[in-house]
C-alpha positions in Angstrom: 0.0 0.0 0.0 2.9 2.4 0.8 4.4 1.8 -2.6 1.1 2.4 -4.4 0.8 5.7 -2.5 4.3 6.7 -3.6 3.5 5.8 -7.3 0.4 8.0 -7.1 2.4 10.8 -5.6 5.1 10.6 -8.3 2.5 10.5 -11.0 0.7 13.5 -9.6 4.0 15.4 -9.4 4.7 14.7 -13.1 1.2 15.7 -14.2 1.4 18.9 -12.1 4.7 19.8 -13.8 3.0 19.3 -17.1 0.1 21.5 -16.2 2.4 24.2 -14.8 4.1 24.2 -18.2 0.8 24.9 -19.8 0.5 21.7 -22.0 0.4 17.9 -22.1 3.1 17.6 -24.8 5.7 14.9 -24.1 3.8 12.9 -21.5 3.9 9.1 -22.0 3.0 5.9 -20.3 4.8 2.5 -20.5 4.5 -1.1 -19.5 7.2 -3.7 -20.1 8.4 -7.2 -19.5 11.9 -7.9 -18.1 14.2 -10.7 -17.1 15.8 -9.8 -13.8 18.8 -11.4 -12.2 20.6 -11.1 -8.9 23.9 -12.9 -8.7 26.3 -13.0 -5.8 24.1 -11.4 -3.1 25.4 -12.9 0.2 23.0 -13.7 3.0 22.7 -15.9 6.1 19.6 -18.1 6.5 18.6 -19.7 9.8 16.3 -22.8 9.4 13.6 -23.7 11.8 15.9 -26.4 13.1 18.4 -23.6 14.1 20.9 -24.6 11.4 22.6 -21.6 9.9 23.5 -21.5 6.2 25.6 -18.7 4.6 26.1 -18.3 0.9 25.3 -16.5 -2.4 21.7 -15.9 -3.4 20.8 -16.6 -7.0 17.6 -15.1 -8.3 16.4 -15.1 -11.9 12.8 -14.4 -13.0 10.5 -12.6 -15.5 9.1 -9.4 -14.0 7.1 -6.4 -15.1 7.5 -2.6 -14.9 5.1 0.3 -15.3 6.3 3.9 -15.9 5.1 7.4 -16.6 7.4 10.0 -18.2 7.6 13.6 -19.3 9.6 15.0 -22.1 11.4 18.1 -20.9 12.8 19.0 -24.4 14.1 17.1 -27.5 16.9 15.4 -25.6 15.9 15.1 -22.0 13.1 13.4 -20.2 12.2 12.2 -16.7 10.5 9.0 -15.7 9.0 7.5 -12.5 8.6 3.7 -12.4 7.1 0.9 -10.4 9.0 -2.4 -10.8 7.6 -5.7 -9.5 9.9 -8.5 -8.6 7.8 -11.7 -9.0 8.1 -14.4 -6.4 10.6 -17.1 -7.2 12.4 -20.0 -5.4 15.9 -18.8 -4.5 18.9 -21.0 -4.2 21.8 -20.4 -1.8 25.1 -21.9 -2.8 27.0 -23.2 0.3 30.2 -25.0 0.7 30.0 -28.5 2.2 33.5 -29.8 2.6 35.1 -29.3 -0.8 31.8 -29.4 -2.7 29.4 -26.6 -3.5 25.7 -27.6 -3.0 22.7 -25.7 -4.4 19.9 -25.6 -1.8 16.4 -24.2 -2.5 15.6 -22.7 0.8 13.0 -19.9 0.3 10.9 -17.7 -2.0 12.1 -14.2 -2.8 9.9 -11.3 -4.0 9.9 -7.5 -3.8 9.6 -4.3 -5.8 11.3 -1.0 -6.7 10.0 2.6 -7.0 12.3 5.0 -8.7 12.9 8.2 -10.6 15.4 8.5 -13.5 16.6 11.2 -16.0 17.2 10.1 -19.6 19.3 11.7 -22.3 18.1 10.7 -25.8 20.5 10.7 -28.8 19.0 11.6 -32.2 15.5 11.8 -30.7 13.7 12.6 -34.0 14.9 9.5 -35.8 13.2 6.1 -36.1 15.7 4.7 -33.6 16.9 6.8 -30.6 19.6 5.5 -28.3 19.5 6.7 -24.7 21.3 6.5 -21.4 19.7 7.0 -18.0 20.6 7.6 -14.4 18.5 7.8 -11.3 17.6 6.6 -7.8 15.2 3.9 -6.5 13.7 2.7 -3.3 13.6 -1.1 -3.1 12.6 -3.9 -0.8 13.1 -7.6 -0.9 11.3 -10.3 1.1 12.6 -13.8 1.7 11.6 -16.3 4.4 10.7 -14.1 7.4 13.3 -11.5 6.5 12.7 -8.1 4.8 15.6 -6.1 3.4 15.2 -2.6 1.9 17.3 0.4 0.8 17.8 3.4 -1.5 20.4 3.2 -4.2 21.3 4.4 -7.7 20.3 2.8 -10.9 21.6 3.3 -14.5 21.0 1.9 -17.9 21.2 2.2 -21.7 18.8 1.3 -24.5 17.1 2.2 -27.7 13.6 3.6 -28.3 12.1 2.6 -31.7 9.2 4.4 -33.4 6.0 2.4 -34.2 3.8 5.3 -35.2 3.2 8.9 -34.1 2.0 8.0 -30.6 3.6 4.6 -29.9 7.2 3.5 -29.4 8.9 0.4 -28.2 12.0 0.3 -25.9 14.8 -2.3 -25.6 17.0 -1.7 -22.6 19.5 -2.9 -20.1 19.5 -1.4 -16.6 21.3 -2.1 -13.3 19.7 -1.5 -10.0 22.2 -1.2 -7.2 21.1 -2.9 -3.9 24.0 -2.3 -1.7 22.9 -2.9 1.9 26.5 -3.1 3.0 27.8 -4.7 -0.1 28.0 -4.0 -3.9 25.0 -6.0 -4.8 22.8 -5.3 -7.8 19.9 -6.5 -9.9 20.3 -6.6 -13.7 17.3 -6.2 -15.9 17.0 -6.8 -19.7 13.6 -6.1 -21.3 11.2 -4.6 -23.7 8.6 -1.8 -23.0 5.7 -0.4 -25.0 5.5 3.4 -24.7 2.3 5.4 -25.5 2.1 9.2 -25.7 -0.9 11.0 -24.2 
């Protein structure tokens, strides 16, 4: 519920900035499908029996993102997003003697709410490469543990023109999830963008 409230507040802020500017030009909405991967996030898990397992978390799943954006000028835009991390069984790799064992111990899920600035190269062409940089508030839930934080995110991609009001986006982005270590989630996906 808190994340939904934040999304509504960010959306209202973007719409207000558009109204203040005196027009709706450059507003767009997007929804996309992504493959997300966390590799190398270290955690400690305590089983009901009291046994403690430490190791690297491996998460890989198909997720979705919704965004709303505002064109500031031909080259610059700003976006707010909500990214859902679907529940998936997570494996911890632990060392047993000289062997590495993969153990499915718990389900992991979560989400991210963020704001990014984008710089578009060659924005009037059929294909427009871009790079982006921003900040996101994230949370992850696994077993009975919740972990959250605020970190930077960045990415690169290409927007392709379908018609005058619709575009598609192919991108790679990295969401940092430090929480004491240099952890991150990598996302590769496709988004449909619609002007309004």
